[in-house]
N, C-alpha and C positions, 0 to 999 in steps of 0.2 A: 805560355809566355809569361814573363816576371810579371809584367805591367796588368796581364790579367790577373793573375795571383793575388795583386796588392789590391786590386779594385773589388775582387770576390770577397776578400778578406775584410774591407772596410764595410762592404755592404752587409756582411754577416755579423760582424759587430754590432751594426745598427741595429739591425733584427733582434738579436739577443737581447739588447738594451730595452727594445720596447717591447718584447715578450716577457720580460722580467717586470718591466713595470704593468704590463695587464696581470700576470700570474700574481704579483703580489696584492694588488688590489682586489682582483677577481674572487682570489681564494679567500682573502680578507672580508669581503663582503658577502659573498654566498653562504659563508657560515658552514666550511665543510671541514670537520676533524674529526679524528677518532677519541672514542672512549671518554673522559671526562670534558674533554675541549671542546664537545659539539656544543654545548648549551653557552659556552663563551662564544664562539664565532659565530654563532646565531645573533647573539646580541652586538656583533661588531656591525652585522648587516644594516641594523637601524639606526646608527648612530651617524651623524652627518659631521662634516668638518667643522662647521660652527656650534654644534652640541659639544663636540669634544673641547674647543677651545674653552667655551664658556663654563664647561663643568671643571676644567682645571684652573680656571682662573677664579671664580666665585669661591673656591673652596681652599683657603689658603693652608688647612691642615690635610690635603689631600694625601692619602696613604697608597701605597702601590698595592695592586690587586695582582698578586703571584699569578693566580690562573691567567690573566690577560697578557701578562709580562710574558710567561711561558709560550702563550700561544703565539705573540708577536714574534719572538726570539726566534722559534721553531720554524715560522713561515719566512722571515728574513734569512734566517741559516739555511736553509734548504733551498730558497731562491739564488741565493749568494754561492754555495758551493755546488748546487747542480747546474747553474747558469756558466760558471767558470769551468769547470771539469768539461761540461759539453763543448763549450767553446773550444777549449784545447784539443779535445780529442777530433774534432769536426775539422779545425782550421788550422793548427798550429802542429799537430804531432807529425805528421807526414810531410812538412816543409823544413827546408833545412835551417839549422840554427847556429847562430855564432855568438861570439862574447857581446856583452850588452853595449848598444850603440845608439846614437841618436839620428833622427832623420828630420830634415827641415821640408815640410809641406805647407807652409804659410801661403804659399801661391797658388795652391791648388783650388778649384771649384768654387773661384770667386767667393772663398770663404765661407761657404753653406755648411761645408761639414763641420767647420766650427760653432756655427749657428746650431748645430745638431748636438755638440756635446754641452753647449750652454743649457740647452732645452732639457737633456737629459739628465744632467746633474741637478736642476731645479726641482724637475719633478718628481723623480726616485726621493730626494731629500724632503720635500713636500709631503709625500706621503709616510714617510717615516718618521716625521715629527708629528703629525696627525695620530700615527699609531701609538706612538709612544706617550703621548699626552692622554690618550686614553686609558693607558694602562696605570695611569696616577704618578707616573714620573715627574720629578720638579720641572718645571716650566724651563730653565736655562738649559738642563740637563738633557732633556728631550730634544730641543734645538740642535744642541751640538752633537749629540748622538744621532740623530735623524740624518743631519746633513753630512753628518763622518761616515754613516753608511753608505750614501752615495759616492762620497768622494772616494771611499775605499774601493767601491765595484769599478768606477771609473778608471782608478790608478791601476788595479789590476789588468787590465785589459791594455793599459798603456806599457805596463812593465813584458806582458807577452809579447808586444810588439819589438819592443827592446831586443830580445833576444832572437827575434827572426830574420833570416839574413834577406827577407823579401820586403822589410819594412823597417822600424826602426821608433825607437821612443821621442814622441813629437813633443817638445816644450809647449808649443802652441795650442796642441789639444790640452796640455794640462792647464794652461792659461785660461782657455774658455771654460773647463771644468771648474776651475777656481772662482770665476765670475758668475757662474750660475749658483754654485752655492753662496757665494757673496751676497748676490741678489737675493735669495731666499732668506738666510740668516739675518741679514742687516735689517729687514723689514718686520721680521719675526721680534727681534731685540728691542728696534726703535717704535713699533707700532702694535705688535701682539697681532698682527694681520697681515695679510698680503693685498696691498693697496697696487701694486704693478705685478701682473701675472704674465708669464712666458707660455705663448700658445704655439700651435701648429696647424696649418693648413695644407691641402693639396689639390692640384687639379692636374689632368693629364696633359702632357705636353707632346708635340711630333717628334722629338729627336729621339725619343728611344725606338721609334722606327727604323731610324737611320741607323743606330748602334743600339741593337738589342742585347748584344753579348755584353755590353757595359752598363746600360742604362735599364735594363730590364726586359724580360721575354714576355711576362704575364704581368697582370694588372698589379698584383701583390708584390712582384719583384719591382715594378716600377715606383710603387709608394716608397720603397726604401733607397731605391739606387738612383733615380733619375732625379737630380737636385733641380733641373730647370722646373719643375712641377711643385716643388716645395716652396713652403713661405713661413717664415717665422716671427712672430708677433710679440711686441712688447704692450700689453693690454691695461691699460691705466684707469681706476675707477674716480668717478668724479664726487660722488656725495660723499665719500669720507673726507673729502677737503672742505665740505661745506658745514654750516652749523647744522646741529643736531636737529633743530625743530624745521631744517628744509624738507620739501616737500619734492624734491628733484630724485626721480627714481635711482632706487640704491643699486641697481641692477645693471644700470647703462655706462658703459665704458666708451673712452677713446683709445684706439688701437694704431700703434705705428709698427709697419710690416716691412721687412727686408727679403727679398729673393735675387736670382740670378737667371738669364737666359742665353739661349745659343750654345751651349756648352755641349760638345760631344767628346771631350777629352778632359781630362785633369788639369793639366796646365796650360795647353794649348789644342786646339781642333786640328787632328790630322787630316791630310790632303786624301790620303787612301788606308783604307784597312781591308786586309788578306787580298792586296793587289787590285782592287776596285777603287774608283775614285768617288769621294766622299762630299757631297755639296758643301760651299761654303756658307759659313753661319757668323754672323757679327756676335762676339759675346759681351753681353752688358749687365748691367746692375738695374735691379727695380726697387723702388721705395712706394709705400703704400701708407695712406691714411684712411682710415674708416671708423666708424662706429661699432660698437662690439657689445655683446651681452655677456655678464657674469653671472652665469647659470647658478654658482654655489651661492647668490646674494638673493636669488628669489625665494619669497617664503611659502611654503608648502606643509600642509600637515600630512601629505602623502608620504610615507618613506620610502615608498618607491621609487616616486619622483627625486627624492633626496639623494639617493643611492644613483640613480640614473645622471642626475646633474652633476654629481660630483665625479662620476666616471669620463663623461664627454665634455665637462667644463675644461679640459686639456685643449681643445681645438675651437679655433678662432671662427664664431658664427657668420656664416655668409651675408654679407649685407653690401648695399652700394659702397663704391671704393674708389678711390682719388691714386691714381698710379703716377709718378715720375719717373723716368729711367734716365739712364748717364747716355743716352742718345739725345737730349735734351726736347725730350718729348712728353706731354700731360695725356695721359688717357683716362676715361671716366668708366667704370665698369659698372654697369646696373647692378648685378650681383656675383662677386667674387670670392672664389673657393682659394 
C-alpha cells in the first residue's frame, strides 16, 4: 500500500541519518584508515570536543594540517556518497517517480518527525564543525562548512522525496533542518560553545504491539519508527551563565523535552487495519522538565572516557522528570527515559 511505502521510506531515512552519524564519529574516533592516514586517525580518537575548540581558539596563526584535512574530507565524502547511493538503491530505485513536487506533512505524527530533522541537522553539523576545527581550518569557515555539510545531507534526502510519487519535497522538513542548523551555528558564532544542546531519549511504548507493521516489529525498528517512545530535548547548561568563579557544577543542565503519545497513524488513528478493529487511543502531546548532565563538560584525564562521553552525549541522561501533557495532567516520573 502507498501509505505503508511512505512510512517505510520515512523510517529508512531516519535509520540512514543515525547510521551516518555513528559512522562518521566512530570511524573518526577509532582511528582506522589505510596507509599514511592511519597515524592521523589514531590521533583523532584522543582528541575531545573541548580540546579541538581550545587548540583552534588559542592559536591565532593556526595552519591547516593537510593530512587531517584529507582524512576528514575522505570520511565525510564517503559517508555522504555511500549513504545517498545506498538510500537511493534501497528505497527509491524501485518506486515510481514523477516530476518534482511538494508535499505537506506538517500535520503528521504531532510534529515528532520534525523534531527528528532538527536533531539530525544539529548533531551532524556539530560533529562536522569539530572535525574541521581539528584540521586547523579557520574558526568561522569550520562553522559554516560543518553546518553546511549537514544541511547538504538533509537537503539531498528531501530532493529524493521530491521526485518520488509516494512522497514529495516537504518545506516543513526543510524548515526543521534550517532550525537545527541555526541553533548550532548561532551558538558557535555568539559563544564559541554549545550552551543549549539538542538531545534524544527513547522508551518502549505499547502502541507498536498494536501496529507493528507501521511502528516496528523489533526493538531496533521501534527505536526509529515508534514516535510514541521518542523524546527530544533542549538541554541548557547553567554554569556558563554564571560568574567564572562560580562553584556550580559545570556539567549540570536543565532540560526541556517534547514528546507525543497515543499515535497509531500519521495524521489520525485508524479504526481498522487489514479488516481488524484497532483499539481507540487519544492522541496527545507531552512536555517535560528535568535535570540533565552534559557529559562533554565532565573533566577527566581518561582519553577513553572523553571519547565515550562525546559519543553518548547526544542522549538525555535518565533522571527524575516532571511531565505535563495536553490532557491537562501533571505526572512525576522517578526515572524517565
